[in-house]
C-alpha positions, 0 to 999 in steps of 0.5 A: 418792070418796064416803066418806073415813076419817081415822085419828087425830082429834087436833087436826089430824085432826079439823079435817081430817075436819070440813072434808071432811065439810062439803064433802059427803063421808061421813067416818069418824074413827078414834081409840083415845081413846074420849073423843074418839070419843064427843065427836065422835059427840055433835057436840061438840068434844074439842079447843080450836081456833077454829071446831071446835065449830061445824064439828062441830055443822054436820057431824053428819050426815056425820061419825061416829067409831069406835075401830076403824081397820079398820072405818073403812077397810073402809067408805071409799074413801080413808084419811087417816093423821094420827097423831103422829110425835114426834121421837127423840133422834137428830133423826128421827121415831118411826114407832111410831104410824104403823106401828101404824095402817098395820097396822090399815088393812091389816086393814081392807083385807082385809075389802074388795075395791075399790081403796083410797087411803091418804094419809099426812098426818103428817110423816115422814123422807124415804124413809119412804113407800117404806121403811116405808109400802109394805112394811107396808101390803102385808104387812098387807093382802095387796095390792100397790102399784098393784094394789088399793092406791094411796098419797099423801104429803099433809102439811098446812102448818097453824098451830094456832089457825088450822087450819080456815081454813088447811085450807080456804084453803091456799096450795097442796096438796103431793101425793106420788103413787104414780101419776098417778091419785092426784093427780087424785083428790086434786085433785077432793077439794081442789077440793070442800073448799077455798074457794080452788081451791088449786094442787096441787104434784104429785111423787113420794113422796120429793120430797114428803117432802123438800119438807115439812121443807125448806119448814118449815126455810126458813120458820124461816130467814126468821123468824130473819132478821127477829129478827136484824134486830130486834136490829140495830134495837134498836141503831140509834136511829130505825130502824123495824123495821116499816117496814123489813120491810114494804118488804122484804116487797114484793119478790116474792122475799121476801114479807111473811109471818113477816118481822116480828121478835118472840119467835122461833118456838116449838112442837114442829113448826118445831124438830123439822123443823129437826133432821130436815132437818139429820139427813137431810142429814148422813145423805147426807153433806151438811153442814147448818149452816144449820138447826142455826144457825137453831135456835141463833139462835132460842133466843138470841132469848128469852135476849136479850129476857129479859136486856133485861127483867131489866136494866130491873127492880129485883131481885125485881120482880113481872112480869105476862106476857100470853100463854103459848101459842106460838100465839094462841087455843090452849092449846099451850105446848110449847117456848113462847118466852113460857114460856122467858122466864118460866122465866128470870125465875123463875130470876133471882128475879122473881115472875111472874103470867100471863094466858092462860086457854086455856094455863093448865092446861098451863102449870100442869103445867109450872110448878106453883105457881112462878107465879101465874095471873090470870083477867083482864088487870086482875088480871094487871097489879095490883101488878106493876112490869112487863108483858110483852106476849108474845101476838100475839092480837087480844085483846091488840092491843085492850087499852087502854093506859089499862089499863097506866097504871091498874095499873102504878106510875109508871115501870113497864115495858111490854115489847111483844114484837110492837110492838102499841102506840106509845110515846106511848100510855104517858105515865108508863111506860117503853115498850120493844119488840122491834126498838126501842132501849131 
């Protein structure tokens, strides 16, 4: 394959397109948003994502964009589909954008004769590839699967704010394939794109669809276990959550990643995959209490943290919140644990001032003038009686404890959601943290 098209160049799709172009492929991105298309063709980043601007500047010769999906497909040998599949009220995913894209892809396939590989990378319910993707593409293109048309289900396991690094160095690549040659072609592509030569987990389409949501569901279970352990440590004087989870993570059966204890998981992806997994299992007559319980327990984490903070403050106190996004280095606040705590504090009569430059515009849309927004850490802390360290970013880790002592009053509260600091660094202040007794 020499030319690849990517249908849907949003936050994930454009990073994928850039990484593929950076490996030497010619890439055509297709999107209905003219603003995004024009920015890409100027070599500019239309989305906020670390490294994206530099990646697009570096790949201008190999990457261009169009508003015509059919045009992009007709000029390429393989097409990644990376469109949104939002959650429906019943817990399943909407296929509206996917189906529209497939019909446009089919139109492009009618304009060419050579075989084409269509790779669905958006999250779908198990059974969607066989039940929707195959018949829709066959009808729209006039082709038949295995006869001029090949399919793959190849979802990514990425985190916003770290998309480019994870896509370039994934732990593994999941490939659901309609035939053996599909996996071989994707192995060649990822062998060029990825710096770490990742292993491919190759399987049939339905198994890959189930793997995607099952894996995310397991990750949230692990996060929730760490948060349960954090709450227990808060009631055991002397217990060191960091030491405990570090030791547990050394066991190969467990592993250290996401076993930390903190604010809980947020964003749209993990919660919706839990709901989808439970919904799918129940549709097959399998009781799926675990993912539903994990979701319930995760929501309780923010309630517990907010309650701890409220108990430590005088009514109506001014509170500084450092970090609003659910992922560091992103503007994303969808289902943000930090914003959930802010909402509770506002509902209970506290005033809140927040510092998170990237997330401020979207936070304003959600909360309007209910809270103040600061342009610096110092401005955020000034005049407040408490500070909540909600961000897990490197910027937050580098804040000098002296800054808190300079701006908070004697006896002011510093509540550290990620244990970035040490209690001994806050003489004259009250230091509390998730996973530590008050």
